[in-house]
PDB file of N, CA, C and O in Angstrom:
ATOM      1  N   MET A   1     -23.604   2.355 -20.990  1.00  0.00           N
ATOM      2  CA  MET A   1     -22.422   1.606 -20.107  1.00  0.00           C
ATOM      3  C   MET A   1     -23.569   0.307 -19.466  1.00  0.00           C
ATOM      4  O   MET A   1     -24.686   0.417 -18.962  1.00  0.00           O
ATOM      5  N   THR A   2     -22.883  -0.662 -19.697  1.00  0.00           N
ATOM      6  CA  THR A   2     -23.372  -1.919 -19.123  1.00  0.00           C
ATOM      7  C   THR A   2     -22.981  -2.458 -17.938  1.00  0.00           C
ATOM      8  O   THR A   2     -21.850  -2.936 -17.849  1.00  0.00           O
ATOM      9  N   LEU A   3     -23.665  -2.460 -17.088  1.00  0.00           N
ATOM     10  CA  LEU A   3     -23.036  -3.038 -15.452  1.00  0.00           C
ATOM     11  C   LEU A   3     -23.089  -4.668 -15.706  1.00  0.00           C
ATOM     12  O   LEU A   3     -24.038  -5.227 -16.256  1.00  0.00           O
ATOM     13  N   LYS A   4     -21.951  -5.313 -15.230  1.00  0.00           N
ATOM     14  CA  LYS A   4     -21.767  -6.443 -15.017  1.00  0.00           C
ATOM     15  C   LYS A   4     -22.432  -6.759 -13.718  1.00  0.00           C
ATOM     16  O   LYS A   4     -22.515  -6.010 -12.744  1.00  0.00           O
ATOM     17  N   ARG A   5     -22.971  -8.171 -13.859  1.00  0.00           N
ATOM     18  CA  ARG A   5     -23.764  -8.783 -12.590  1.00  0.00           C
ATOM     19  C   ARG A   5     -22.819  -9.221 -11.851  1.00  0.00           C
ATOM     20  O   ARG A   5     -21.822  -9.699 -12.393  1.00  0.00           O
ATOM     21  N   TYR A   6     -22.930  -9.151 -10.325  1.00  0.00           N
ATOM     22  CA  TYR A   6     -21.948  -9.730  -9.348  1.00  0.00           C
ATOM     23  C   TYR A   6     -22.900 -10.836  -8.517  1.00  0.00           C
ATOM     24  O   TYR A   6     -24.114 -11.027  -8.445  1.00  0.00           O
ATOM     25  N   LYS A   7     -21.968 -11.328  -8.054  1.00  0.00           N
ATOM     26  CA  LYS A   7     -22.553 -12.635  -7.255  1.00  0.00           C
ATOM     27  C   LYS A   7     -22.375 -12.242  -5.683  1.00  0.00           C
ATOM     28  O   LYS A   7     -21.320 -11.863  -5.173  1.00  0.00           O
ATOM     29  N   VAL A   8     -23.688 -12.418  -4.986  1.00  0.00           N
ATOM     30  CA  VAL A   8     -23.380 -11.986  -3.501  1.00  0.00           C
ATOM     31  C   VAL A   8     -23.619 -13.761  -2.931  1.00  0.00           C
ATOM     32  O   VAL A   8     -24.611 -14.470  -3.094  1.00  0.00           O
ATOM     33  N   LEU A   9     -22.500 -14.040  -2.337  1.00  0.00           N
ATOM     34  CA  LEU A   9     -22.398 -15.237  -1.551  1.00  0.00           C
ATOM     35  C   LEU A   9     -22.937 -14.889   0.251  1.00  0.00           C
ATOM     36  O   LEU A   9     -22.673 -13.797   0.753  1.00  0.00           O
ATOM     37  N   ARG A  10     -23.461 -15.647   0.799  1.00  0.00           N
ATOM     38  CA  ARG A  10     -23.771 -15.664   2.285  1.00  0.00           C
ATOM     39  C   ARG A  10     -23.443 -17.025   2.749  1.00  0.00           C
ATOM     40  O   ARG A  10     -23.672 -18.107   2.209  1.00  0.00           O
ATOM     41  N   GLY A  11     -22.696 -16.668   4.175  1.00  0.00           N
ATOM     42  CA  GLY A  11     -22.345 -18.113   5.029  1.00  0.00           C
ATOM     43  C   GLY A  11     -20.732 -18.621   4.630  1.00  0.00           C
ATOM     44  O   GLY A  11     -20.212 -18.606   3.515  1.00  0.00           O
ATOM     45  N   VAL A  12     -20.224 -19.006   5.745  1.00  0.00           N
ATOM     46  CA  VAL A  12     -18.716 -19.341   5.558  1.00  0.00           C
ATOM     47  C   VAL A  12     -18.425 -20.521   4.590  1.00  0.00           C
ATOM     48  O   VAL A  12     -17.362 -20.670   3.986  1.00  0.00           O
ATOM     49  N   ALA A  13     -19.548 -21.373   4.518  1.00  0.00           N
ATOM     50  CA  ALA A  13     -19.218 -22.550   3.427  1.00  0.00           C
ATOM     51  C   ALA A  13     -19.329 -21.892   2.060  1.00  0.00           C
ATOM     52  O   ALA A  13     -18.439 -22.073   1.229  1.00  0.00           O
ATOM     53  N   ALA A  14     -20.306 -21.195   1.817  1.00  0.00           N
ATOM     54  CA  ALA A  14     -20.540 -20.454   0.288  1.00  0.00           C
ATOM     55  C   ALA A  14     -19.656 -19.749  -0.087  1.00  0.00           C
ATOM     56  O   ALA A  14     -19.419 -19.676  -1.293  1.00  0.00           O
ATOM     57  N   VAL A  15     -18.911 -19.022   0.852  1.00  0.00           N
ATOM     58  CA  VAL A  15     -17.889 -18.075   0.534  1.00  0.00           C
ATOM     59  C   VAL A  15     -16.601 -18.908   0.342  1.00  0.00           C
ATOM     60  O   VAL A  15     -15.787 -18.594  -0.527  1.00  0.00           O
ATOM     61  N   ALA A  16     -16.432 -19.894   1.096  1.00  0.00           N
ATOM     62  CA  ALA A  16     -14.874 -20.671   1.279  1.00  0.00           C
ATOM     63  C   ALA A  16     -14.822 -21.561   0.012  1.00  0.00           C
ATOM     64  O   ALA A  16     -13.741 -21.764  -0.542  1.00  0.00           O
ATOM     65  N   GLY A  17     -15.933 -22.075  -0.436  1.00  0.00           N
ATOM     66  CA  GLY A  17     -16.206 -22.894  -1.715  1.00  0.00           C
ATOM     67  C   GLY A  17     -15.928 -21.987  -2.816  1.00  0.00           C
ATOM     68  O   GLY A  17     -15.186 -22.370  -3.720  1.00  0.00           O
ATOM     69  N   GLN A  18     -16.457 -20.797  -2.837  1.00  0.00           N
ATOM     70  CA  GLN A  18     -16.404 -19.781  -4.004  1.00  0.00           C
ATOM     71  C   GLN A  18     -14.775 -19.343  -4.359  1.00  0.00           C
ATOM     72  O   GLN A  18     -14.369 -19.150  -5.506  1.00  0.00           O
ATOM     73  N   LEU A  19     -13.927 -19.230  -3.102  1.00  0.00           N
ATOM     74  CA  LEU A  19     -12.848 -18.847  -2.876  1.00  0.00           C
ATOM     75  C   LEU A  19     -11.910 -19.984  -3.443  1.00  0.00           C
ATOM     76  O   LEU A  19     -11.023 -19.650  -4.229  1.00  0.00           O
ATOM     77  N   ALA A  20     -12.064 -21.346  -3.077  1.00  0.00           N
ATOM     78  CA  ALA A  20     -11.336 -22.194  -3.630  1.00  0.00           C
ATOM     79  C   ALA A  20     -11.180 -21.957  -4.879  1.00  0.00           C
ATOM     80  O   ALA A  20     -10.059 -22.238  -5.301  1.00  0.00           O
ATOM     81  N   THR A  21     -12.209 -21.367  -5.926  1.00  0.00           N
ATOM     82  CA  THR A  21     -11.784 -21.454  -7.506  1.00  0.00           C
ATOM     83  C   THR A  21     -10.817 -20.602  -7.649  1.00  0.00           C
ATOM     84  O   THR A  21     -10.256 -20.780  -8.730  1.00  0.00           O
ATOM     85  N   PHE A  22     -10.171 -19.374  -6.766  1.00  0.00           N
ATOM     86  CA  PHE A  22      -9.489 -18.477  -6.997  1.00  0.00           C
ATOM     87  C   PHE A  22      -8.045 -18.972  -6.591  1.00  0.00           C
ATOM     88  O   PHE A  22      -7.044 -18.301  -6.841  1.00  0.00           O
ATOM     89  N   GLN A  23      -8.007 -20.229  -5.927  1.00  0.00           N
ATOM     90  CA  GLN A  23      -6.635 -20.711  -5.485  1.00  0.00           C
ATOM     91  C   GLN A  23      -5.279 -20.991  -6.398  1.00  0.00           C
ATOM     92  O   GLN A  23      -4.112 -20.945  -6.008  1.00  0.00           O
ATOM     93  N   PRO A  24      -5.777 -21.298  -7.740  1.00  0.00           N
ATOM     94  CA  PRO A  24      -4.734 -21.587  -8.534  1.00  0.00           C
ATOM     95  C   PRO A  24      -4.211 -20.109  -9.017  1.00  0.00           C
ATOM     96  O   PRO A  24      -3.011 -19.884  -9.169  1.00  0.00           O
ATOM     97  N   MET A  25      -5.194 -19.153  -9.237  1.00  0.00           N
ATOM     98  CA  MET A  25      -4.468 -17.660  -9.552  1.00  0.00           C
ATOM     99  C   MET A  25      -3.443 -16.827  -8.225  1.00  0.00           C
ATOM    100  O   MET A  25      -2.485 -16.055  -8.262  1.00  0.00           O
ATOM    101  N   ALA A  26      -4.210 -17.440  -7.171  1.00  0.00           N
ATOM    102  CA  ALA A  26      -3.772 -16.519  -5.899  1.00  0.00           C
ATOM    103  C   ALA A  26      -2.382 -17.300  -5.895  1.00  0.00           C
ATOM    104  O   ALA A  26      -1.386 -16.578  -5.858  1.00  0.00           O
ATOM    105  N   THR A  27      -2.191 -18.624  -5.927  1.00  0.00           N
ATOM    106  CA  THR A  27      -0.796 -19.137  -5.750  1.00  0.00           C
ATOM    107  C   THR A  27       0.248 -18.355  -7.005  1.00  0.00           C
ATOM    108  O   THR A  27       1.445 -18.336  -6.721  1.00  0.00           O
ATOM    109  N   SER A  28      -0.121 -17.793  -8.208  1.00  0.00           N
ATOM    110  CA  SER A  28       0.809 -17.210  -8.962  1.00  0.00           C
ATOM    111  C   SER A  28       0.907 -15.323  -9.096  1.00  0.00           C
ATOM    112  O   SER A  28       1.628 -14.527  -9.698  1.00  0.00           O
ATOM    113  N   ALA A  29      -0.131 -15.248  -8.267  1.00  0.00           N
ATOM    114  CA  ALA A  29      -0.176 -13.659  -8.108  1.00  0.00           C
ATOM    115  C   ALA A  29       0.508 -13.294  -6.899  1.00  0.00           C
ATOM    116  O   ALA A  29       0.579 -13.951  -5.861  1.00  0.00           O
ATOM    117  N   THR A  30       1.161 -11.811  -7.238  1.00  0.00           N
ATOM    118  CA  THR A  30       1.842 -11.493  -5.830  1.00  0.00           C
ATOM    119  C   THR A  30       0.836 -10.415  -5.595  1.00  0.00           C
ATOM    120  O   THR A  30       0.362  -9.737  -6.506  1.00  0.00           O
ATOM    121  N   THR A  31       0.512 -10.278  -4.254  1.00  0.00           N
ATOM    122  CA  THR A  31      -0.470  -9.651  -3.471  1.00  0.00           C
ATOM    123  C   THR A  31       0.135  -8.641  -2.573  1.00  0.00           C
ATOM    124  O   THR A  31       1.011  -8.972  -1.774  1.00  0.00           O
ATOM    125  N   HIS A  32      -0.327  -7.328  -2.677  1.00  0.00           N
ATOM    126  CA  HIS A  32       0.127  -6.058  -1.975  1.00  0.00           C
ATOM    127  C   HIS A  32      -0.991  -5.426  -1.214  1.00  0.00           C
ATOM    128  O   HIS A  32      -2.063  -5.117  -1.734  1.00  0.00           O
ATOM    129  N   PRO A  33      -0.687  -5.248   0.055  1.00  0.00           N
ATOM    130  CA  PRO A  33      -1.391  -4.558   1.048  1.00  0.00           C
ATOM    131  C   PRO A  33      -1.631  -3.408   0.366  1.00  0.00           C
ATOM    132  O   PRO A  33      -0.832  -2.960  -0.457  1.00  0.00           O
ATOM    133  N   ALA A  34      -2.907  -2.774   0.702  1.00  0.00           N
ATOM    134  CA  ALA A  34      -3.321  -1.531   0.251  1.00  0.00           C
ATOM    135  C   ALA A  34      -4.680  -0.830   0.819  1.00  0.00           C
ATOM    136  O   ALA A  34      -5.599  -1.316   1.478  1.00  0.00           O
ATOM    137  N   LEU A  35      -4.540   0.051   0.488  1.00  0.00           N
ATOM    138  CA  LEU A  35      -5.968   1.079   0.872  1.00  0.00           C
ATOM    139  C   LEU A  35      -7.010   0.998  -0.288  1.00  0.00           C
ATOM    140  O   LEU A  35      -6.708   1.421  -1.404  1.00  0.00           O
ATOM    141  N   VAL A  36      -8.003   0.558  -0.080  1.00  0.00           N
ATOM    142  CA  VAL A  36      -9.149   0.612  -1.492  1.00  0.00           C
ATOM    143  C   VAL A  36     -10.410   1.203  -1.132  1.00  0.00           C
ATOM    144  O   VAL A  36     -11.344   0.732  -0.482  1.00  0.00           O
ATOM    145  N   ASN A  37     -10.222   2.582  -1.805  1.00  0.00           N
ATOM    146  CA  ASN A  37     -11.086   3.682  -1.556  1.00  0.00           C
ATOM    147  C   ASN A  37     -11.420   3.791   0.311  1.00  0.00           C
ATOM    148  O   ASN A  37     -12.558   3.873   0.772  1.00  0.00           O
ATOM    149  N   GLY A  38     -10.405   3.771   0.980  1.00  0.00           N
ATOM    150  CA  GLY A  38     -10.081   4.096   2.313  1.00  0.00           C
ATOM    151  C   GLY A  38     -10.021   2.785   3.223  1.00  0.00           C
ATOM    152  O   GLY A  38      -9.543   2.650   4.349  1.00  0.00           O
ATOM    153  N   LEU A  39     -10.602   1.935   2.458  1.00  0.00           N
ATOM    154  CA  LEU A  39     -10.702   0.436   3.511  1.00  0.00           C
ATOM    155  C   LEU A  39      -9.513  -0.361   3.246  1.00  0.00           C
ATOM    156  O   LEU A  39      -8.838  -0.141   2.241  1.00  0.00           O
ATOM    157  N   ALA A  40      -9.187  -1.346   4.150  1.00  0.00           N
ATOM    158  CA  ALA A  40      -8.228  -2.243   4.071  1.00  0.00           C
ATOM    159  C   ALA A  40      -8.234  -3.243   3.000  1.00  0.00           C
ATOM    160  O   ALA A  40      -9.281  -3.888   2.937  1.00  0.00           O
ATOM    161  N   GLY A  41      -7.426  -3.504   2.233  1.00  0.00           N
ATOM    162  CA  GLY A  41      -7.596  -4.430   1.069  1.00  0.00           C
ATOM    163  C   GLY A  41      -6.185  -4.790   0.327  1.00  0.00           C
ATOM    164  O   GLY A  41      -5.132  -4.336   0.775  1.00  0.00           O
ATOM    165  N   LEU A  42      -6.208  -5.443  -0.573  1.00  0.00           N
ATOM    166  CA  LEU A  42      -5.477  -6.205  -1.203  1.00  0.00           C
ATOM    167  C   LEU A  42      -5.378  -5.927  -2.664  1.00  0.00           C
ATOM    168  O   LEU A  42      -6.387  -5.952  -3.368  1.00  0.00           O
ATOM    169  N   VAL A  43      -4.396  -5.707  -3.063  1.00  0.00           N
ATOM    170  CA  VAL A  43      -4.440  -5.711  -4.823  1.00  0.00           C
ATOM    171  C   VAL A  43      -2.920  -6.580  -5.415  1.00  0.00           C
ATOM    172  O   VAL A  43      -1.717  -6.487  -5.170  1.00  0.00           O
ATOM    173  N   ASN A  44      -3.836  -7.483  -6.363  1.00  0.00           N
ATOM    174  CA  ASN A  44      -3.091  -8.684  -6.868  1.00  0.00           C
ATOM    175  C   ASN A  44      -2.514  -8.390  -8.244  1.00  0.00           C
ATOM    176  O   ASN A  44      -3.238  -7.936  -9.130  1.00  0.00           O
ATOM    177  N   THR A  45      -1.296  -8.628  -8.426  1.00  0.00           N
ATOM    178  CA  THR A  45      -0.919  -8.153  -9.668  1.00  0.00           C
ATOM    179  C   THR A  45       0.052  -9.954 -10.053  1.00  0.00           C
ATOM    180  O   THR A  45       0.572 -10.726  -9.249  1.00  0.00           O
ATOM    181  N   ILE A  46      -0.052 -10.040 -11.480  1.00  0.00           N
ATOM    182  CA  ILE A  46       0.606 -11.235 -12.093  1.00  0.00           C
ATOM    183  C   ILE A  46       1.656 -10.545 -13.154  1.00  0.00           C
ATOM    184  O   ILE A  46       1.128  -9.861 -14.031  1.00  0.00           O
ATOM    185  N   ASP A  47       3.016 -10.648 -13.165  1.00  0.00           N
ATOM    186  CA  ASP A  47       3.806  -9.787 -13.832  1.00  0.00           C
ATOM    187  C   ASP A  47       3.676  -8.402 -13.977  1.00  0.00           C
ATOM    188  O   ASP A  47       3.975  -7.758 -14.983  1.00  0.00           O
ATOM    189  N   ASP A  48       3.153  -7.913 -12.781  1.00  0.00           N
ATOM    190  CA  ASP A  48       3.132  -6.286 -12.802  1.00  0.00           C
ATOM    191  C   ASP A  48       1.758  -5.915 -13.215  1.00  0.00           C
ATOM    192  O   ASP A  48       1.444  -4.728 -13.130  1.00  0.00           O
ATOM    193  N   GLN A  49       0.945  -6.734 -13.627  1.00  0.00           N
ATOM    194  CA  GLN A  49      -0.261  -6.605 -14.288  1.00  0.00           C
ATOM    195  C   GLN A  49      -1.662  -6.493 -13.394  1.00  0.00           C
ATOM    196  O   GLN A  49      -2.096  -7.622 -13.166  1.00  0.00           O
ATOM    197  N   LEU A  50      -2.274  -5.708 -12.973  1.00  0.00           N
ATOM    198  CA  LEU A  50      -3.439  -5.470 -12.127  1.00  0.00           C
ATOM    199  C   LEU A  50      -4.216  -6.879 -12.421  1.00  0.00           C
ATOM    200  O   LEU A  50      -4.428  -7.040 -13.623  1.00  0.00           O
ATOM    201  N   ILE A  51      -4.667  -7.895 -11.608  1.00  0.00           N
ATOM    202  CA  ILE A  51      -5.424  -8.758 -12.046  1.00  0.00           C
ATOM    203  C   ILE A  51      -6.959  -8.652 -11.191  1.00  0.00           C
ATOM    204  O   ILE A  51      -8.087  -8.931 -11.599  1.00  0.00           O
ATOM    205  N   SER A  52      -6.566  -8.199 -10.024  1.00  0.00           N
ATOM    206  CA  SER A  52      -8.019  -8.079  -8.835  1.00  0.00           C
ATOM    207  C   SER A  52      -7.636  -7.187  -7.776  1.00  0.00           C
ATOM    208  O   SER A  52      -6.474  -6.862  -7.533  1.00  0.00           O
ATOM    209  N   VAL A  53      -8.805  -6.748  -7.066  1.00  0.00           N
ATOM    210  CA  VAL A  53      -8.703  -5.753  -6.080  1.00  0.00           C
ATOM    211  C   VAL A  53      -9.430  -6.317  -5.102  1.00  0.00           C
ATOM    212  O   VAL A  53     -10.569  -6.680  -5.392  1.00  0.00           O
ATOM    213  N   MET A  54      -8.982  -6.491  -3.874  1.00  0.00           N
ATOM    214  CA  MET A  54      -9.941  -7.157  -2.597  1.00  0.00           C
ATOM    215  C   MET A  54      -9.673  -6.187  -1.476  1.00  0.00           C
ATOM    216  O   MET A  54      -8.606  -5.822  -0.982  1.00  0.00           O
ATOM    217  N   SER A  55     -11.361  -5.752  -1.107  1.00  0.00           N
ATOM    218  CA  SER A  55     -11.271  -5.040   0.215  1.00  0.00           C
ATOM    219  C   SER A  55     -12.379  -5.431   1.228  1.00  0.00           C
ATOM    220  O   SER A  55     -13.408  -5.959   0.807  1.00  0.00           O
ATOM    221  N   CYS A  56     -12.239  -5.240   2.264  1.00  0.00           N
ATOM    222  CA  CYS A  56     -13.171  -6.010   3.278  1.00  0.00           C
ATOM    223  C   CYS A  56     -13.561  -5.135   4.363  1.00  0.00           C
ATOM    224  O   CYS A  56     -12.812  -4.256   4.788  1.00  0.00           O
ATOM    225  N   THR A  57     -14.669  -5.351   4.799  1.00  0.00           N
ATOM    226  CA  THR A  57     -15.372  -4.320   6.006  1.00  0.00           C
ATOM    227  C   THR A  57     -15.185  -5.664   7.193  1.00  0.00           C
ATOM    228  O   THR A  57     -15.265  -6.841   6.839  1.00  0.00           O
ATOM    229  N   ILE A  58     -14.971  -5.311   8.386  1.00  0.00           N
ATOM    230  CA  ILE A  58     -14.910  -6.003   9.234  1.00  0.00           C
ATOM    231  C   ILE A  58     -15.842  -5.452  10.514  1.00  0.00           C
ATOM    232  O   ILE A  58     -15.687  -4.281  10.861  1.00  0.00           O
ATOM    233  N   ALA A  59     -16.665  -6.173  11.109  1.00  0.00           N
ATOM    234  CA  ALA A  59     -17.839  -5.726  11.968  1.00  0.00           C
ATOM    235  C   ALA A  59     -17.783  -7.006  13.135  1.00  0.00           C
ATOM    236  O   ALA A  59     -17.743  -8.221  12.941  1.00  0.00           O
ATOM    237  N   ASP A  60     -17.798  -6.164  14.524  1.00  0.00           N
ATOM    238  CA  ASP A  60     -17.710  -7.338  15.630  1.00  0.00           C
ATOM    239  C   ASP A  60     -16.450  -8.294  15.398  1.00  0.00           C
ATOM    240  O   ASP A  60     -16.629  -9.507  15.514  1.00  0.00           O
ATOM    241  N   GLY A  61     -15.353  -7.867  15.119  1.00  0.00           N
ATOM    242  CA  GLY A  61     -14.123  -8.631  14.961  1.00  0.00           C
ATOM    243  C   GLY A  61     -14.034  -9.772  13.826  1.00  0.00           C
ATOM    244  O   GLY A  61     -13.126 -10.595  13.719  1.00  0.00           O
ATOM    245  N   LYS A  62     -15.123  -9.652  13.034  1.00  0.00           N
ATOM    246  CA  LYS A  62     -15.153 -10.837  11.610  1.00  0.00           C
ATOM    247  C   LYS A  62     -15.562  -9.832  10.422  1.00  0.00           C
ATOM    248  O   LYS A  62     -16.060  -8.706  10.414  1.00  0.00           O
ATOM    249  N   ILE A  63     -15.159 -10.681   9.474  1.00  0.00           N
ATOM    250  CA  ILE A  63     -15.130 -10.222   8.150  1.00  0.00           C
ATOM    251  C   ILE A  63     -16.770 -10.346   7.846  1.00  0.00           C
ATOM    252  O   ILE A  63     -17.499 -11.334   7.927  1.00  0.00           O
ATOM    253  N   ALA A  64     -17.110  -8.808   7.423  1.00  0.00           N
ATOM    254  CA  ALA A  64     -18.584  -8.802   7.400  1.00  0.00           C
ATOM    255  C   ALA A  64     -19.098  -8.698   5.766  1.00  0.00           C
ATOM    256  O   ALA A  64     -20.218  -8.987   5.346  1.00  0.00           O
ATOM    257  N   THR A  65     -17.961  -8.208   5.002  1.00  0.00           N
ATOM    258  CA  THR A  65     -18.243  -8.053   3.590  1.00  0.00           C
ATOM    259  C   THR A  65     -16.771  -8.329   2.847  1.00  0.00           C
ATOM    260  O   THR A  65     -15.791  -7.606   3.026  1.00  0.00           O
ATOM    261  N   LEU A  66     -16.790  -9.302   2.131  1.00  0.00           N
ATOM    262  CA  LEU A  66     -15.356  -9.164   1.198  1.00  0.00           C
ATOM    263  C   LEU A  66     -15.888  -8.828  -0.258  1.00  0.00           C
ATOM    264  O   LEU A  66     -16.926  -9.336  -0.681  1.00  0.00           O
ATOM    265  N   ASP A  67     -15.148  -7.972  -0.976  1.00  0.00           N
ATOM    266  CA  ASP A  67     -15.361  -7.606  -2.113  1.00  0.00           C
ATOM    267  C   ASP A  67     -14.167  -7.911  -2.903  1.00  0.00           C
ATOM    268  O   ASP A  67     -13.011  -7.708  -2.534  1.00  0.00           O
ATOM    269  N   ILE A  68     -14.591  -8.491  -4.186  1.00  0.00           N
ATOM    270  CA  ILE A  68     -13.223  -8.685  -5.048  1.00  0.00           C
ATOM    271  C   ILE A  68     -13.965  -8.128  -6.418  1.00  0.00           C
ATOM    272  O   ILE A  68     -15.147  -8.274  -6.731  1.00  0.00           O
ATOM    273  N   LEU A  69     -12.885  -7.424  -7.163  1.00  0.00           N
ATOM    274  CA  LEU A  69     -13.045  -6.792  -8.222  1.00  0.00           C
ATOM    275  C   LEU A  69     -11.895  -7.048  -9.193  1.00  0.00           C
ATOM    276  O   LEU A  69     -10.705  -6.797  -9.002  1.00  0.00           O
ATOM    277  N   SER A  70     -12.574  -7.698 -10.471  1.00  0.00           N
ATOM    278  CA  SER A  70     -11.319  -8.031 -11.338  1.00  0.00           C
ATOM    279  C   SER A  70     -11.807  -7.393 -12.897  1.00  0.00           C
ATOM    280  O   SER A  70     -11.310  -7.821 -13.939  1.00  0.00           O
ATOM    281  N   ASP A  71     -12.800  -6.364 -12.868  1.00  0.00           N
ATOM    282  CA  ASP A  71     -13.349  -5.791 -14.032  1.00  0.00           C
ATOM    283  C   ASP A  71     -12.255  -4.656 -14.624  1.00  0.00           C
ATOM    284  O   ASP A  71     -12.447  -3.624 -13.981  1.00  0.00           O
ATOM    285  N   PRO A  72     -11.167  -4.459 -15.619  1.00  0.00           N
ATOM    286  CA  PRO A  72     -10.458  -3.770 -15.421  1.00  0.00           C
ATOM    287  C   PRO A  72     -10.857  -2.272 -15.801  1.00  0.00           C
ATOM    288  O   PRO A  72      -9.974  -1.417 -15.731  1.00  0.00           O
ATOM    289  N   ASP A  73     -12.227  -1.892 -16.224  1.00  0.00           N
ATOM    290  CA  ASP A  73     -12.846  -0.602 -16.497  1.00  0.00           C
ATOM    291  C   ASP A  73     -13.087  -0.213 -15.073  1.00  0.00           C
ATOM    292  O   ASP A  73     -12.843   0.972 -14.851  1.00  0.00           O
ATOM    293  N   ARG A  74     -13.480  -0.870 -14.119  1.00  0.00           N
ATOM    294  CA  ARG A  74     -13.973  -0.276 -12.692  1.00  0.00           C
ATOM    295  C   ARG A  74     -12.783  -0.334 -11.824  1.00  0.00           C
ATOM    296  O   ARG A  74     -12.706   0.313 -10.780  1.00  0.00           O
ATOM    297  N   GLN A  75     -11.733  -1.218 -12.323  1.00  0.00           N
ATOM    298  CA  GLN A  75     -10.768  -0.957 -11.454  1.00  0.00           C
ATOM    299  C   GLN A  75      -9.942   0.251 -11.721  1.00  0.00           C
ATOM    300  O   GLN A  75      -9.431   0.848 -10.774  1.00  0.00           O
ATOM    301  N   ALA A  76      -9.778   0.649 -12.941  1.00  0.00           N
ATOM    302  CA  ALA A  76      -9.492   1.902 -13.385  1.00  0.00           C
ATOM    303  C   ALA A  76     -10.161   3.246 -12.646  1.00  0.00           C
ATOM    304  O   ALA A  76      -9.683   4.380 -12.664  1.00  0.00           O
ATOM    305  N   ARG A  77     -11.048   2.935 -12.175  1.00  0.00           N
ATOM    306  CA  ARG A  77     -11.910   4.040 -11.414  1.00  0.00           C
ATOM    307  C   ARG A  77     -11.707   4.098  -9.937  1.00  0.00           C
ATOM    308  O   ARG A  77     -12.301   4.978  -9.314  1.00  0.00           O
ATOM    309  N   LEU A  78     -10.830   3.147  -9.227  1.00  0.00           N
ATOM    310  CA  LEU A  78     -10.989   3.062  -8.010  1.00  0.00           C
ATOM    311  C   LEU A  78      -9.636   4.335  -7.446  1.00  0.00           C
ATOM    312  O   LEU A  78      -8.812   4.944  -8.129  1.00  0.00           O
ATOM    313  N   ASP A  79      -9.871   4.354  -6.051  1.00  0.00           N
ATOM    314  CA  ASP A  79      -8.634   5.405  -5.220  1.00  0.00           C
ATOM    315  C   ASP A  79      -8.031   4.183  -4.883  1.00  0.00           C
ATOM    316  O   ASP A  79      -8.852   3.358  -4.481  1.00  0.00           O
ATOM    317  N   LEU A  80      -6.640   3.720  -4.918  1.00  0.00           N
ATOM    318  CA  LEU A  80      -5.945   2.660  -4.647  1.00  0.00           C
ATOM    319  C   LEU A  80      -4.517   3.558  -4.368  1.00  0.00           C
ATOM    320  O   LEU A  80      -3.844   4.323  -5.059  1.00  0.00           O
ATOM    321  N   THR A  81      -4.408   2.910  -2.631  1.00  0.00           N
ATOM    322  CA  THR A  81      -3.145   3.358  -2.509  1.00  0.00           C
ATOM    323  C   THR A  81      -2.161   2.395  -1.793  1.00  0.00           C
ATOM    324  O   THR A  81      -2.604   1.722  -0.862  1.00  0.00           O
ATOM    325  N   ARG A  82      -1.024   2.293  -2.111  1.00  0.00           N
ATOM    326  CA  ARG A  82      -0.410   1.014  -2.092  1.00  0.00           C
ATOM    327  C   ARG A  82       0.263   1.184  -0.690  1.00  0.00           C
ATOM    328  O   ARG A  82       0.821   2.222  -0.331  1.00  0.00           O
ATOM    329  N   LEU A  83       0.166   0.219  -0.051  1.00  0.00           N
ATOM    330  CA  LEU A  83       1.001   0.446   1.368  1.00  0.00           C
ATOM    331  C   LEU A  83       2.399  -0.445   1.428  1.00  0.00           C
ATOM    332  O   LEU A  83       2.434  -1.566   0.920  1.00  0.00           O
ATOM    333  N   GLU A  84       3.454   0.096   2.035  1.00  0.00           N
ATOM    334  CA  GLU A  84       4.539  -0.360   1.779  1.00  0.00           C
ATOM    335  C   GLU A  84       4.833  -1.248   3.144  1.00  0.00           C
ATOM    336  O   GLU A  84       4.705  -0.767   4.270  1.00  0.00           O
ATOM    337  N   PRO A  85       5.206  -2.483   2.914  1.00  0.00           N
ATOM    338  CA  PRO A  85       5.597  -3.334   3.902  1.00  0.00           C
ATOM    339  C   PRO A  85       6.366  -2.809   5.066  1.00  0.00           C
ATOM    340  O   PRO A  85       6.723  -3.572   5.964  1.00  0.00           O
TER     341      PRO A  85
END
């Protein structure tokens, strides 16, 4: 099994700059609140096809970590619970 590399970003400017890359996809995706491995998160779909899964950890009232996963093989192993609005 080959593990894909991931990128660690630190600081508001670095994270905001990287998130701007995903803005075009975000406008065409449908976002669903979800529990991702027991954490608050979002499941993003386009035409009911899973595109990405996001989860975050909050510490001291701020987002401490934001994890975004778009690898279909790894997504298939997640425990996802969709939350109804």
